[in-house]
N, C-alpha and C positions, 0 to 999 in steps of 0.2 A: 504494500499498499504506499502510496507517495506522500511525502510529508506535506502537509496541509500548512498554508502560510496562516499566522497568528490572526489575520483580519479574515480569512476564509474560515477559521475555527469559531471565531467570534460571530460572524454571522450564521453559521448553523447553529448555533446555541441559541442564539436570539430568534431563529426561526422555530426551533422546539419550544421555547419559552412562549412565544407568540400562539402556537398551536394548545399548548397547555391552558393558556388564558380563554382560548377560542371553547374549548372542553368546558372549561369550569362557567363560562358565560352560558352555553347551552344548558347546561345543568342547573343554574340558578333561573333559568328562562322557563325550563319545564316546571322546577318546583312552583314558580311565581303562577304559572298558569294551573297548577293543581290546586292551589290554595285560592285563587281567585274562583274557580270551579264550586270548590267547598264552601267558600263564603255566599255564594249566590242560592246554593242549594240550602244552607241553613236560613240565609233570609227567606226564600220561599217556604221553609216549614214553618218558621215563624209568623209569617202572614197567614198562613193556613189556619194554626192555631189560634190568632188572636180574631181571626175574622168570623169565626163561629161562635157568637156570644151565647147562642140558646144552649149550646150544650154545658155550658159553667153553670154552677148553682150559684144561687143567690146569696153566698154567705159573704161576709166583709172581707175575710181572708182570700176568698178567691176571686173578689172583684178587685181588691188590691194588686194580687197578682197580676190579673188581667191587663189591670192600668199600667203596671210597671212594664209588662211585656210589650205592651202598643208603645209606650214611652221608648224602649229598647229599640224596638224596629225602627220609629222614627229619627231617634239619634244616630244609627246605622247608615240609612239611607242618606 
């Protein structure tokens, strides 16, 4: 194997480092997309739970819980 000049080795090392950063970026983007999908699903579930008021009992505790859930949903949006 022929000897590489110092500049050629440096360029090769930098290219390897660039490839590693690209892989890390792709991994972070995949994780971000998964979290975004999970967040959307949780918002939909919370909306479904709070939209059906007739299934909640008329006690103070449940009405307070329902109010808190609706408030949480509004703050998330």
